[in-house]
N, C-alpha and C positions, 0 to 999 in steps of 0.2 A: 359589515360589509354588503353588499349585495349580490343577491343571489345569483345573478349570472358568473359573479366572480366567483364565488363560492363554487360555484360547479365547475368552471375549470379547471380550480384549484383542485377538487377530485379528482378529475378526468386524468390531471397529472400525477396525482400521489396514484390511482388504479395503473396508471400505463408505468410508474417505475417499478410498482410492485410485483406486476404480472411481466416484465422482462426481469426480473431477480434484481434490479438495483439501486431499490428501497434503500435507506439508512436505517437503522431499528429504529431511531427518531419516529421516521416518516410512516416506518409499518405501524409504529405505536397509534401511530394520529388516524390512521385511517380505519385501525381497529377499532377503536373510540368511536368513529362517524358511523361504521357500518355498526353499532352494534346499539345505536340510537334507536333503530326504528327499524320494522321488519321492508319498509321501504327503500330503507337504503341498503339494507343488505340483499333483495332483490338487481336494485342498481348495478350493484357490485358483480353477484352472479353472474346477470346477464352477459355481461361486458367481458369476463371471464370466460365464458362459452365462447361467445364473440370470437375471444383472443385466440382460445385453443382452437377452433375450428378455423382460424383464418391460417394459423401457424401452420397446421397439418395438412392444409390444403392444396394439392397441387395443380389447380385447375388455375388457368388464366385469365381473369376476366379483365376485360379496357371499359373503364370506370371511371366520373371524375371524383379520385377521392376526396376532396377538400368539399365538395360540393355534398356526396352522401354524408359524409362524416357530420357535416352540419343539419344535415334533414335526418339522422337519426339521433343525434342530439336532442332537435325537437320532439321525435316522437317518442323518446324515453322519458324527457323530461318533463315535459306539458302534462301528461294526461296523469304526473303522478298523485293528483288530488284526487280522482276516478279508485274505485273499488278496485274492479277487474275492467282491465282494457283490452286487454289480450282476443276477449272473448266477441269482442263488441265485433269484429274485425270481420267484414267477408274476404272471399277464399281471393280475391285478385290483390286487398291490399296487405293481408297477409303475405304473398309473394313477393311484392312490391317491398316489403319492410325484409322481407327476407336477405332480399336483394342490397339491400341498403347495410342491410347489419352486416352483412360479409363483406360489402366495401368499406364498408367503416370498419372494419377488425383488419382489413389487408392493411388499411393507410394505418390503423395502431402497428402492426407488427412490423410496417416498412420503417416507420417512425423511431421502435426502439430495435430495430437488429439492422439497421440500416447506416447506423452508427459510425462515422471515419475513424480509421485508426490512429491515433496520436501518438507522437513520437516527438524526442526531446532529447538534446546531445546537452550534458552540461560541463565548463571543465572549471577545477579550481586554480587559484593561483598560487601567489604566494601569502593568503589567508585563505584559514578556513571559512566554506561557504553554507549557508542554510539555504535549502530550495522548498516546496511545498511541490509535491509530482501531483499529474493532470489527475488521478485517480483520490487524491486525497490524501497517500501518504508521505510521512517529511522523512527529507535526508540531508543529514548534516556529513559533508565531504574535505575529509583533510584536503591539506595543500597536496597540491601537484595531483589532484585525479580528475579523473575524466570517466563520465558518464553516459549511458547510451541508454534512452527509458521507450519504453514502446508499449502502449494499451491497446488492447484490443478487446472490445466487450465481446463482440459477437463471436468470438471463438474463447475466449473466455482466459485470456492471458497476459499477465502484466508482467514482462522481462525487463529484466537489469542490466548490462552488460557493462563489471567494474574493474577500472586499472585504477588501485590504488587503495583507498581506505575509504569507506562512509559507513554511517551510523541510518539503520531505518528503523522509522515507525510505520509499521504498518496498517492501512486503513483498511480492516475485516472485510471485504467483499466474501460472502458464502460462495457463491458459484464464479468467480475469479479468481484464480490462485495466483501467488506474487514466487516469482523467481529468479535469483541472482546468478548470473553465471561470471564467475572470477577465473579467467582462464579455462584451466578444465574443470575446475571445481565449481558446484553447483549447489547452491542454498536455497531450500524449498521454507519458506514460510509455513509455520504454522499457530500464528496467532501470537506474534509477538513485538517486542524491539530488539535489537540486535545488530553487532557490529562487524565488519569485513574488513581483516586488511589483505590485500592480495597484489601487493608489489612484485612488477615480473624479474626488479635484481634479486628478488629472493626466494629461496629454495620453498618458505613455508608460506600459507595460508593459512589467519587464524582467525576466528568462530567466535566472540565474545555474545553471549544471550544474556539480555537483563532482563527479560520478561517473557514467559511463556515459552514456545518450543522451535527447534529448526532441526530440519534434516539437511546434515552436507554428506555430497555423495558425488561420485562421476559418473559416466553413463557404462564403466566395467565394475567400479566396485559402488554396492550400497552403502558404505559410509556408515556414520553414527547419527544419533538422535541427541540433538543438547536443550538438555533443559535450563530454565534460569538460573543464574549463579555459576552455569558452566561453560568452559573454554574449550573449544577443540581445533587441532591443530593437523593439516594438511602437507607432507612432505611428496613436492611433484618430483623429486627424482628417486623416494622409494616407492612412491605408490600408497603412503600408507596413511592411515588417521589413527590420532588417538588423543586422550584428555590430558587436560593438563590437571596434575594432581594439586598444584596450588597455582589458581589464574593472578595472572599480574593484575596486582592492584591500579597500575595506572596503565592498561591496556583504553580507557576511555579519556585520558588526560586531555588530548587533541580539544576535543567537547565541551567536557566539563569545566576544564583549566584549572582542575586542579590535580598537583600531585603530592604522594605520599609516600616517605621514605623512612624505614624504621630499624634503626642502626642497620642501615646498608653501607656497601662497601662504598670508595668515591667511584670506579671505576663503570659501577651500575648505575650508579646516579648521574654519570656524565654521559654514560651512552644512554639514556632514558633522555634526561633533558636534551640532546642532538637530536633524537624522533621525533618529540613532541614537535620543537621548534622551528626542525631544519637548520641546525645548527652546526657548528664546525669546533667546538670546544676540547681542547687537547692538554695532556698535563704533561708538562716540561719533563718532570721527572717521574717515572715509571713507578717508583717505591711510592707512590702518594696514592697508586692504584687501591691501595688496602686498609687505606683512613675510613674511617665509618661514622655514620651520622645520622642522625637521627634530627628530621624537617619537614614541613608540609607547607606549600605553597599554592596560591588561592589568585588565579589569573595576574600572577605579577609577573612583568615585563624578563627579557632575558636577560638584563643586566642586570635589574633587582636579583636574580637567581643568584648571580654568579659573583656578586657583591655576598650575598648573602653567605654561599659556601664559603667561600675565601674567607669573611670574618670569623663565622664559626670555627675552621682550623685554622685559621692563624697563617692562611695561604699567602 
């Protein structure tokens, strides 16, 4: 790799690090580069000082930022073979360098703090839908679900408005929170993968945590914190939160394609299948509701499920 290309890569990594947007892999790569030599560490420390000065300064300076940035890179990179290069400058050069460095710092600040707000709307139809959000988080939407997404790195905001049901694997960004608004319920991510079911025609909003933790709450109620393996419910009519003693094993069936029934009554089986497949299976005889069945389905079609249930129970 050419030296100039390498320095451009390092400048990008430093910019991301100073703006708090570097991934864990990028931070590790930069730390490894800094540790390689004292001159690398000095280069990073110099840019960090410039960046901090620029972002805290209230003085407005009208300069050609692109030209100043290229000039500063030349001053910082080319003399790196010298043992001491600051002391050889006269007063005029030091003053000029200071102006260039401040302008470059302002340019860095402009690049990393003037990023536009990203917005995205997603609507799933008759099928589930999997999408990668602009911040790197993953969302799997159940059928007939609407998601509105806003990513504002300047304000440290990642906000999702959800109508329906969605499963989220959040890309962790230490300085930028991830918040889901499901009607009046708010779900704050604390490093996790979780599912939110919030249909407008249902009184309850259900949150299932598969990994990590979340805080579920409203503007008037601090709510509860859920950990991996826990399910929380919020009643819109009663304004109450509670944990489920026995979480639903099929809560994520729309995402995983797996349905598990262990000595379950047929009424429960039919209700679950109807919800997952958005179907309208009905029992012609109410007395069949108490029939019990143990069966597992893995990515089977609705027709296959109906045939297996009917064949198993002799219906």
